[in-house]
C-alpha positions in Angstrom: 2.5 12.3 258.9 6.1 12.1 260.0 8.4 8.7 259.0 11.2 7.2 261.0 13.4 4.5 259.1 14.5 2.7 261.8 16.5 0.4 263.1 15.7 -1.0 266.4 19.2 -2.4 267.2 20.8 1.1 266.9 20.9 3.3 270.4 20.5 6.7 267.8 17.6 5.3 266.4 15.7 4.7 269.7 16.8 8.2 270.6 15.3 9.5 267.9 12.2 7.6 268.4 12.3 9.1 272.2 12.4 12.4 271.1 9.7 12.3 268.3 7.4 10.3 271.8 8.7 13.3 273.8 7.3 15.7 271.1 4.1 14.4 271.2 4.3 13.7 267.2 2.6 11.0 265.6 4.9 8.9 263.1 4.6 6.2 261.0 7.7 3.5 261.5 9.6 1.7 259.0 12.1 -0.9 260.1 14.0 -0.6 256.7 15.7 -3.7 257.1 12.7 -5.6 257.1 10.2 -3.3 254.6 13.7 -2.7 252.1 13.2 0.6 250.4 12.4 0.5 246.7 14.9 2.3 244.3 12.4 5.0 243.7 11.4 5.4 247.8 15.7 5.7 247.8 15.8 7.8 245.5 12.5 9.9 247.1 15.0 10.1 250.1 18.0 11.4 248.5 15.9 14.5 247.0 14.4 15.3 250.2 17.6 14.9 252.1 19.2 16.9 249.4 22.5 14.8 249.0 24.2 12.5 246.8 23.7 8.7 247.1 26.7 7.9 248.4 26.6 10.4 251.5 23.8 7.9 252.5 26.3 4.9 252.7 27.6 3.5 256.1 31.1 3.4 255.1 32.6 1.1 258.0 29.3 -1.8 257.5 31.1 -5.1 256.4 28.9 -5.4 253.4 30.4 -2.0 252.0 34.1 -3.0 253.4 34.1 -6.5 251.4 31.9 -5.4 248.1 32.1 -1.8 247.8 34.6 0.4 249.2 37.4 1.7 246.8 34.9 1.5 244.1 33.6 4.2 241.9 30.1 3.6 241.7 27.3 5.9 239.4 24.7 7.7 241.4 22.3 4.7 240.1 24.4 2.1 241.1 25.0 3.1 244.7 21.3 3.4 244.8 20.7 -0.1 244.0 23.3 -1.6 246.3 21.2 0.3 249.1 18.0 -1.5 247.8 20.2 -5.2 247.7 21.8 -4.3 251.1 20.0 -1.7 253.3 21.9 -2.6 256.3 24.2 0.2 254.0 21.6 2.8 254.6 23.0 5.5 257.3 20.0 5.6 260.0 17.5 6.9 261.3 16.2 8.8 258.6 13.1 11.1 259.5 11.0 12.5 257.1 8.1 15.2 257.7 6.3 16.3 254.5 9.0 17.3 251.9 12.1 18.1 254.5 14.2 15.1 256.2 17.2 14.5 258.1 19.6 12.1 258.9 19.6 12.1 262.9 23.2 12.0 263.9 23.2 12.9 266.7 19.1 12.1 267.2 18.3 15.7 268.1 18.8 16.9 264.6 15.3 15.6 264.3 13.7 18.7 266.0 14.9 20.6 262.9 12.3 19.0 261.1 9.5 19.5 263.3 
């Protein structure tokens, strides 16, 4: 089952959903701002993406600039920050089994179908 971590206010996220629908893929949507991923979920996502925690951070978000810009946090601290402030998580994230992509541009979703 394909899973998309989605923010409906994000155009790229909405476009990724459209691509999944056009490809006639069944998928589960997680509105991660309403259903905050646990620390363990974030770790699993990072493992599937094969990236460091800071690479999943939206560095232009006001909360990042206010609380985290210029700080040298450990991986565990970045993961905790994403759990506490899910708006920091880059989107959309699409997971298909053990594969995942940050769908920026949205067409990257095609890489894991």
